[in-house]
N, C-alpha and C positions, 0 to 999 in steps of 0.2 A: 779321817783316814780312809783310804780306799785300797782294796785288795786287788792285786794283779798276779796273773799267772805268767811265768817266764817258761816257755817251752823250748827245750833244747832239741834241735833237729840235726841229724847227721846226714840225712839225704832229703831231698825235696825242697830245701830252701836254696837261695842263691849260694854259690860256692863261697867258702871262707877264703880269706887271704892265704892262710897256711892250711891248705886243703889236703892234708894227708890223713887217710882213714885211721882211726884209733887202733885197728887191728894190725897196723904197720908200725906203731910206735914201740919204742924200747920200754921195758918195764919201769925204768926210772922216769920216763916222760909221762907215763900214765900216773905214777905216784905224784909227780909234781902238779899235774893237772887236777887231780882229786884234792890235793892239799890246798891249792889255790881256791877251789870252790868251797872247801871246808873253812878256810880262813875268811873268805868273803861272808859266808853264812854266820860265822862267829861274830864278825864285826857288826853285822846287821842285828844279831841278837842283842848286842849291847845298846843299840839305838832304838830297839823295840820295833824294827821294821821287818824282821824275819818271822815267817809263820811256819813254813815247813819246806822240805825238799826231798826228792827221792830220785835215784837212778832207776831205770826200768830194765828188767830182764829182757833178753831177746825173744823169749817165748811169749805167745799170746794167742787168744782165741776170741772170736766174736760169739756172743751169746744173745739169744732173744727168746721171749715168751712165745709158746706155741699153742696156747689154749688151756682151758681148765682141765686138770687131771692129766695133762700130757707133760712129759719131761721137756726142759728147755732144749732148744735147737742150738747146736754149736757148728761153727765153721771156722776153718783156719788150721794152723796158724798161717798168717799172711806175711810173707817175707817183706813186702813193701811197707807194711805197717811197723814191724819191729825195727826196720832200718830207719824209718822216718823220725819217730819220737824216742829219744834216748833218755830223757828225764825231764824233771820240772822243778821249779822253785816257786813258792808263793810268798809274796811280799805284801806288806801293809804300810803304805806310805801316804804322805800328806797331799801329793799331787801327781798328775800324769808326768809332769816334767821330771820329778824325782824318780819315778819308775823308769823313764827313758834313760836317765843318767845312770842308774844302777844296772840296767840291762846292758848299756854300752860298756860299763866296766867289767861285767861278768863275761862279755863276749871276748875279752882280751885274755882269757885263761890260757896258760901255755899249752902248746901242743908239740908236734914233732920238732926236734932240735931245740926245744926249750923256747921257741919263738911263739909269741901270742898268736892264737888262732884267728882272732877277729871274725868269729863266726856270726851268722845272723841268728838272733834269738827272736822267737815270736812273743810279743807282749800283748796279753789279753786281759782286759778288766773283768772282774767278776760282775755278774748281773746283780745289781743292788736291789734292796727291798723296794725302793721307789722307782725302779726302772720300768720302762715300757718297751716291749719288743713288738713293733707293729707288723713286721713281715710274717710273724708266726701267730699273730692275734693272741698273744699271751701278755697279760698285764699283772704286775706284782705291786701291791699297794700296802 
């Protein structure tokens, strides 16, 4: 099994087919969208392919280490960041092809007017224990 991260973007990805921002949806459209995603996750729980998922709050701050004995440095919130990543789901599947299949299905969650969004989801494999990342000179064995 291989783990994949499905990143849900509301801005920054190519435009969805049903490209109406969620803040313009009726409450029942938001409810239907969330229900679709919950039903999708429940189905994957039954097959053992679901790991976790979360929607993200619009608030956020960048944090970095600033040296021994000094408090962390913070910056933000950044509007462009909170608008880009809206949430994520982790799946554990047998193949890349299965991950693509599931991402395609999830992209059809309903949106404005109850029509499928057909949004672009970012599909990223987890770096495995035996993976090698040459461009950062980091090897895991």
